[in-house]
N, C-alpha and C positions, 0 to 999 in steps of 0.2 A: 689399661685394665688387665688384670690377671686372668688367665684362662685355666680351666680344669685340667688336671694332669692327664696326659694322653690324648688331648683333644686334637682333631685333625687341623692341618695348616695348609695354606695355599703355597704357591712357589715362591712368594715373597715373605713367608713366615707368619702371615696373618692367620688368626684362628678362623676356622670355618664352622659356623653354627647352623648346620643343615641337617634335615631329617630325611631318611630314605623313604621315598614313596614309589609305589608300583601298583599298576592295575592288576597285576598277576599274583601279588602276595601281600597279605596283611598279617602282622603278628597275632597269633592266637587263632588263626583261621587256616583252612586247608590251602596249600599252594596250588596254583593253576599253571601247569606246564603247557606251552603251546607248541604244536607241531603243524606242519602243512603237508598233508597227504591227500591229493585229489581223489575223490570217491567216484568210481564209474557208475555206482548205483544211485548217485544223487545224495539226498540229505541223510539217508540211513546208511550207516556203515556196515558193510558185509564183514564176514569173518576174515577174509583176505585183507580188507582195508585195516581192520584192527591189528592184525599181525604186522602189517606194514608200518603202522604207528609205533608198535613196539620196536621194530627194527630202526626206525628213525631216532627213537630215544637212545637206543644202544649206540648208534653211529655218533650221536652227540656226546657220548661218554658219561651220561648221567643215570643210566639204568641202575647202577649199583647204589646210587644215592636216593632212589625212590623209597618212600615209606608207605606203609598201609594207610589208605585214605587219601593219598595224593591224587589230585584230579588232573587228567590230561585232556586237552581240548584240541581237536583237529579243526583248525581255523579255516581249512579249505571248504568246509561244508556250510559256513556262514556263522552268524552270531545271534540267531533267533532262539530264544529259550535255552534249552539244554542240548541243542543239536551238536553232535560231534563230541560230547563230553563223556568221558569214561573214568572209572575209578580203579586205582591200582590196589589189588588185594594181597600183595606180597609176592605174587608169582606172575600174574597176568593182568592185563587190562580187561575190565568187565563192563558191560553195558549197564546203563541205569535201568531201573525197574519201572514198568508202566502198568502194573497190576491195579493199583489204586489211584493213579494220577495220570492225567493226560500229558503233563509236562515232564514227567520222569522224576524218580526218587532214588535214594540210595538203595542198593540191593541188600537182601537179608544177610549176605556174607559179611557185611560191615557192621560190627558191634557198636551201636551208637554210644553206649555208656563209657567206652574206652576213649572217647574224644570229648572235649568241652561241648556243652549244649549248643553253642552258636558256631561251632567249628566250620560247618559247611554253609553258613548263612551267606547268601549272595554269590557263592561259588557254584553250588547247585541251586539254580533259580527255581523257587517255589512261590507261586502267587499267593498261597494261603498258609496254612499250618503244615509244616513238613512231616512226612512219614518217618518214624523212628522205629528201631527194632530193639526191644528191651525184654529181658527175662526178669519178671518181678517175683518169681517163685521164692527166692531167698527171704523175701519180706512178707510171705503169704500170711503168716499168723498175725503180724502187725496190721496188715491191710484188713483182715477179717475183724479184728478188734476195733478198728476205727471206722467201720463201714456205717454209712448213713444213707437213708432215702430222703431226698430233698426235692423241693420245687426250685427250678432254675428259670430265670427270665432271659430270653435271648432276643436281641433286636435284629430283625431280618429285613431284607429289601424286597419289595414287590416287583413284579415284571413292569409295572408302570413307573418305577423309580421312587415310589414312596417307601416308608418304613413303618413297621408295626412290631409290637412286642409279643412274642410267643412264650407261653408258660408250659414247661415240660417237667416231667419227673426224671430224676437221674439218681444213680447210685454213685456216691462219692466217698473216697477214703484217702488215706495218706500214709506214708511211711518215711522213716528217717534214714538217710544214707550217711554213714559216718564210719571212720576206721575204728578199730579196737582201741579204746582209750588207754589200755594197759601196755600193749606191745607195739602200737602204732603200725600194725601190719596193714598193707593195702587190702582193699576189698576185691576179691576175685570174682570174675564173671563166670558163671557156671558153664562147664564144658569147654573152657578155653584156658589159655595161659595168660590172658589179659587181665588188667585190673581196671577198676572204675576210676575215671578221671576226677580229680578234686573239684572240678567245676560242677559236678553233680552232688557234692556234699551239701547236706541240708535236708529240706523237706521236699518230697515229691508227692503231688496231689494227683490221684488217678480217678477218672470218671468213666462211667459207662451208662448206657440207657437204663431208665428205671423200670425195666420189664423183668419178668421171670427169666426170659432168655438171656437178657443182659447180665443178670446176676449169675446165672449158670455159667456163662462164658467167663466172667471174672473169676469164679471159683476154679474153673479149669486152668486158667492162667496161673493162679496162685498155688495150685497143687496141694491144697490143704482141705481138711474136713471141718475146719473151725468156723465155717460160714453157717448162717441160719439154714434150717432144713429146707430143702427145695420142695415146691409143690409138685404133685404128680405130673409127669410129662415134661418137666422143665429141662430135662437132660439126664443122662446116665453117667454115673461116676463109680469107679471101682472102690473096694473097701479101703485101699491104701490111699485114697484121696486123689488118685491119678486117673486119667481117662481110661476107659476100658480098651483093651488091646484090639478087640474085634470091632472093626468098622469105624472106630473113632480116630480122628486125626490128632496129631501132636497139637497141644494148645498153642494158640496164636501168640506171637510176640510183637504184633504190629500195633502201633499207636500213632496218634498225631500229637506233636508238640504244640501246645497252645501258646503262641508267641505273645498275644496281647495280655495274657494273664501271668506269664512267667517273668521272674526277675531273679537276680542273684540270690541264691540260698533258698529259692522256692520255685520249683519247676512243675508246670501243669501238663498232664498228658491225658488224652482221651482214647479209649480202646476203639480200634477199627474192626468192625465186624465183617464177616465173609460176604454179607449182602451188599457191601459197598464196593465190591470188586468190579472193575471196569472190563477186565479181560481175563 
């Protein structure tokens, strides 16, 4: 039997048709680098322990090979959830963020759209829909044009283990992520030198709660005046369509990626409101 050109051979010249498998790396996903640095503080790594993990990586000679988004796991603290897992931001190892999740999520320093949508799946362990950080303002006009107020049916579980269907109102819109068809220039992520990963190309469906506050929050995120006029008291916005400088925070970029609805070419996200904060 002929073999493909360049195929590997064993010591007797027979072709080897094997595939590389590793629990620490899967093509198209974030690599997981493992170090072993005992933590005097127990499960939670102190600043000194994080620095020691960086030194261990440097001693191994792989520090210069790290890329933004690589995940490092200190195996000495155990393998429960995301304990001991940190993310390389290009200069330092940084902890996961626990503001909206008990299990830990990617911090806001990591721009989600610069990676494939499933890049951190099962590397950063999330029991439900993971938190992502996205600036949707470049598509604000399109989101305003496609906005709908809809009834949505959600199947929830009761404390007794049963299930029932809840009907709720939601604001839903969508926008298309695609490169310029004329010059094929990549899509830039605002405020950075990064570009949108092709895994996001297609339709992105965005949802928020169907209240006046939910609509006001979505408008702030889009930074546009193209939305329906707000009812009195639903929120303040400056004449240029951006939040007022006095007393208002920067619009949120926090969403949850809805795994059960998403598929290649169509990604679903839901806005995460400040009231969902855990800490």
